MDTraj code that builds the backbone (N, CA, C; nanometers):
import mdtraj as md
import numpy as np

residues = "UNK UNK UNK UNK UNK UNK UNK UNK UNK UNK UNK UNK UNK UNK UNK UNK UNK UNK UNK UNK UNK UNK UNK UNK UNK UNK UNK UNK UNK UNK UNK UNK UNK UNK UNK UNK UNK UNK UNK UNK UNK UNK UNK UNK UNK UNK UNK UNK UNK UNK UNK UNK UNK UNK UNK UNK UNK UNK UNK UNK UNK UNK UNK UNK UNK UNK UNK UNK UNK UNK UNK UNK UNK UNK".split()
xyz = np.array([
    [0.6664, -1.4057, -0.3276],
    [0.6029, -1.3419, -0.2512],
    [0.6704, -1.1983, -0.2482],
    [0.5227, -1.1329, -0.3700],
    [0.5562, -1.0031, -0.3044],
    [0.4342, -0.9109, -0.2554],
    [0.4371, -0.7804, -0.1849],
    [0.3830, -0.7888, -0.0578],
    [0.4310, -0.5543, -0.1001],
    [0.2980, -0.5352, -0.1319],
    [0.2688, -0.4013, -0.1626],
    [0.2857, -0.2898, -0.0093],
    [0.3330, -0.2036, 0.0036],
    [0.3082, -0.1553, 0.1626],
    [0.3284, -0.0342, 0.1162],
    [0.1841, 0.0452, 0.0708],
    [0.1550, 0.1864, -0.0109],
    [0.0716, 0.2324, 0.1528],
    [0.1030, 0.3714, 0.1575],
    [0.1117, 0.4898, 0.2675],
    [0.0480, 0.5950, 0.1875],
    [-0.0009, 0.6892, 0.2217],
    [-0.0939, 0.8586, 0.2743],
    [-0.0407, 0.9013, 0.3454],
    [0.0871, 1.0155, 0.2688],
    [0.1097, 1.1133, 0.3745],
    [0.1106, 1.2989, 0.3472],
    [0.1551, 1.3360, 0.4569],
    [0.1468, 1.4654, 0.4363],
    [0.2509, 1.5499, 0.4919],
    [0.3137, 1.4661, 0.5554],
    [0.4501, 1.5371, 0.5809],
    [0.5895, 1.4655, 0.5914],
    [0.5460, 1.3092, 0.6022],
    [0.6912, 1.2730, 0.5466],
    [0.7025, 1.2071, 0.6210],
    [0.6811, 1.2235, 0.7117],
    [0.6719, 1.0620, 0.8610],
    [0.6035, 0.9235, 0.8373],
    [0.4919, 0.9469, 0.7936],
    [0.4223, 0.8274, 0.7203],
    [0.4770, 0.7889, 0.6032],
    [0.5577, 0.8492, 0.5243],
    [0.6056, 0.7614, 0.4316],
    [0.8319, 0.6661, 0.4742],
    [0.8232, 0.7263, 0.5451],
    [0.9177, 0.7189, 0.6525],
    [0.8757, 0.5814, 0.7062],
    [0.8142, 0.5063, 0.7432],
    [0.7255, 0.3907, 0.8252],
    [0.7435, 0.2918, 0.7526],
    [0.7379, 0.3507, 0.6862],
    [0.6523, 0.2696, 0.5143],
    [0.7982, 0.2375, 0.4694],
    [0.8556, 0.2985, 0.4456],
    [0.9802, 0.2309, 0.4233],
    [1.0556, 0.1437, 0.5222],
    [1.0847, 0.1907, 0.6423],
    [1.0958, 0.0692, 0.7807],
    [1.0240, -0.0836, 0.7301],
    [0.8464, -0.0316, 0.7194],
    [0.8099, -0.1721, 0.7509],
    [0.8518, -0.2452, 0.6365],
    [0.8939, -0.1734, 0.5354],
    [0.9028, -0.2423, 0.4099],
    [1.0529, -0.3070, 0.4197],
    [1.1487, -0.2171, 0.4351],
    [1.3070, -0.3266, 0.4826],
    [1.2854, -0.4115, 0.5505],
    [1.1537, -0.4103, 0.6572],
    [1.1966, -0.5481, 0.7567],
    [1.1224, -0.6515, 0.6874],
    [1.0496, -0.6318, 0.6295],
    [1.0180, -0.7371, 0.5662],
    [1.0636, -0.7833, 0.3766],
    [1.2157, -0.6931, 0.3924],
    [1.2487, -0.7225, 0.2805],
    [1.3639, -0.8604, 0.3839],
    [1.4298, -0.8119, 0.4361],
    [1.4998, -0.8994, 0.5770],
    [1.4387, -1.0312, 0.6184],
    [1.2890, -1.0688, 0.6088],
    [1.2594, -1.1275, 0.5970],
    [1.2424, -1.2448, 0.4231],
    [1.2887, -1.1895, 0.3767],
    [1.3119, -1.2177, 0.2419],
    [1.2700, -1.1811, 0.1402],
    [1.1237, -1.0373, 0.1437],
    [1.0000, -1.0785, 0.0525],
    [1.0582, -0.9627, -0.0416],
    [0.9891, -0.9838, -0.1142],
    [1.0564, -0.8518, -0.2658],
    [0.9065, -0.7435, -0.1903],
    [0.9075, -0.6613, -0.1831],
    [0.8292, -0.5359, -0.1088],
    [0.8347, -0.4417, -0.2801],
    [0.7401, -0.3953, -0.2581],
    [0.7183, -0.2221, -0.3284],
    [0.6329, -0.1657, -0.2620],
    [0.7255, -0.0071, -0.2106],
    [0.6792, 0.0256, -0.1334],
    [0.6033, 0.2074, -0.2710],
    [0.4867, 0.2154, -0.2104],
    [0.3880, 0.3284, -0.3304],
    [0.3324, 0.4079, -0.2398],
    [0.3166, 0.4919, -0.2928],
    [0.2052, 0.6209, -0.2350],
    [0.0511, 0.5919, -0.2692],
    [-0.0515, 0.5985, -0.1720],
    [-0.1752, 0.5504, -0.1953],
    [-0.2431, 0.5923, -0.3440],
    [-0.2029, 0.7288, -0.3568],
    [-0.2545, 0.7210, -0.4478],
    [-0.2259, 0.7313, -0.6367],
    [-0.1128, 0.6824, -0.6242],
    [-0.0404, 0.6037, -0.7905],
    [-0.0548, 0.4476, -0.7650],
    [-0.0834, 0.4054, -0.6417],
    [-0.1589, 0.2330, -0.7137],
    [-0.2795, 0.2488, -0.7577],
    [-0.2867, 0.2333, -0.8995],
    [-0.4009, 0.1776, -0.8940],
    [-0.4558, 0.0447, -0.9026],
    [-0.2991, -0.0878, -0.9477],
    [-0.3894, -0.2225, -0.9723],
    [-0.2781, -0.2825, -0.8851],
    [-0.3901, -0.3984, -0.7949],
    [-0.3150, -0.4895, -0.6893],
    [-0.2363, -0.5735, -0.7661],
    [-0.2743, -0.6249, -0.9063],
    [-0.2392, -0.7186, -0.9335],
    [-0.0821, -0.7770, -0.9326],
    [-0.0412, -0.8553, -0.9391],
    [0.1605, -0.9215, -0.8902],
    [0.1626, -0.8836, -0.7371],
    [0.0867, -0.8302, -0.6672],
    [0.1184, -0.8352, -0.5019],
    [0.0519, -0.9415, -0.4609],
    [0.1079, -1.0192, -0.3738],
    [-0.0004, -1.1238, -0.2833],
    [-0.0245, -1.0943, -0.1335],
    [0.0252, -0.9867, -0.1500],
    [-0.0151, -0.9408, 0.0190],
    [-0.0279, -0.7629, 0.0019],
    [-0.0664, -0.7112, 0.0612],
    [-0.0801, -0.5174, 0.0362],
    [-0.0835, -0.5218, 0.2513],
    [-0.0089, -0.4294, 0.2847],
    [0.0582, -0.3362, 0.4145],
    [0.0181, -0.1920, 0.3444],
    [-0.1074, -0.1483, 0.4690],
    [-0.1537, -0.0306, 0.4299],
    [-0.0713, 0.0627, 0.5769],
    [-0.0657, 0.1666, 0.5520],
    [0.0140, 0.2920, 0.6443],
    [-0.0559, 0.4125, 0.6121],
    [-0.1512, 0.4935, 0.7555],
    [-0.1809, 0.5305, 0.6612],
    [-0.2467, 0.6408, 0.8579],
    [-0.1815, 0.7596, 0.8198],
    [-0.1488, 0.8021, 0.9486],
    [-0.3230, 0.8446, 0.9938],
    [-0.4616, 0.8724, 0.9220],
    [-0.5631, 0.8459, 0.9188],
    [-0.6354, 0.7582, 0.8807],
    [-0.7483, 0.6802, 0.9617],
    [-0.8487, 0.6604, 0.8537],
    [-0.8727, 0.6155, 0.6861],
    [-0.9382, 0.7698, 0.7011],
    [-1.0303, 0.8340, 0.5858],
    [-0.9729, 0.8142, 0.4837],
    [-0.8541, 0.7882, 0.4395],
    [-0.7776, 0.7627, 0.2738],
    [-0.7693, 0.6596, 0.2714],
    [-0.7678, 0.5314, 0.4174],
    [-0.7293, 0.4553, 0.3679],
    [-0.8848, 0.3906, 0.3158],
    [-0.9810, 0.4075, 0.3979],
    [-1.1405, 0.4006, 0.3841],
    [-1.1621, 0.4460, 0.1955],
    [-1.1323, 0.5149, 0.1445],
    [-1.1744, 0.6131, 0.0183],
    [-1.0703, 0.4832, -0.0256],
    [-0.9059, 0.4763, -0.0892],
    [-0.8494, 0.3300, -0.1192],
    [-0.9397, 0.2349, -0.1235],
    [-0.9662, 0.1855, -0.0458],
    [-1.0262, -0.0087, -0.0285],
    [-1.1792, 0.0732, -0.0747],
    [-1.2222, 0.1349, -0.0855],
    [-1.3572, 0.1714, -0.1750],
    [-1.3308, 0.1945, -0.3397],
    [-1.2144, 0.2441, -0.3085],
    [-1.1649, 0.2118, -0.5143],
    [-1.1514, 0.1400, -0.5549],
    [-1.1002, 0.0223, -0.4962],
    [-1.0228, -0.1082, -0.5312],
    [-1.0811, -0.1820, -0.5009],
    [-1.2218, -0.1251, -0.4311],
    [-1.3245, -0.2482, -0.4489],
    [-1.4065, -0.2754, -0.5550],
    [-1.3859, -0.0907, -0.5549],
    [-1.4846, -0.0862, -0.6863],
    [-1.4529, -0.1138, -0.8001],
    [-1.2895, -0.1025, -0.8568],
    [-1.2312, -0.2077, -0.9609],
    [-1.2490, -0.3524, -1.0365],
    [-1.2248, -0.4181, -0.8688],
    [-1.2432, -0.5555, -0.8570],
    [-1.4275, -0.5741, -0.9352],
    [-1.5175, -0.4712, -0.8360],
    [-1.6167, -0.5653, -0.8993],
    [-1.6919, -0.4630, -1.0528],
    [-1.6012, -0.4191, -1.0846],
    [-1.6362, -0.3655, -1.2502],
    [-1.4671, -0.3088, -1.3251],
    [-1.4486, -0.4908, -1.3771],
    [-1.3714, -0.4776, -1.4091],
    [-1.3281, -0.4145, -1.5936],
    [-1.4100, -0.3163, -1.6261],
    [-1.3979, -0.2933, -1.7427],
    [-1.4099, -0.2077, -1.7656],
])
top = md.Topology()
chain = top.add_chain()
for i, resn in enumerate(residues, 1):
    res = top.add_residue(resn, chain, resSeq=i)
    for name in ("N", "CA", "C"):
        top.add_atom(name, md.element.get_by_symbol(name[0]), res)
traj = md.Trajectory(xyz[None], top)
């Protein structure tokens, strides 16, 4: 199973937490990629996604963008 841990951060703390989450998942035997949400434009290849954001607004915007891409794959 491959898991994407995606995050948005301004000061770096949320990125550190994302790395900690990823390490715990790796210890559990999972393959993990850690990427800033702004760099994620395709979820192909991931079996699960963990979102790590301080503020819910980036999560909403990211999810809307992903949903739009899924709805209109052209």
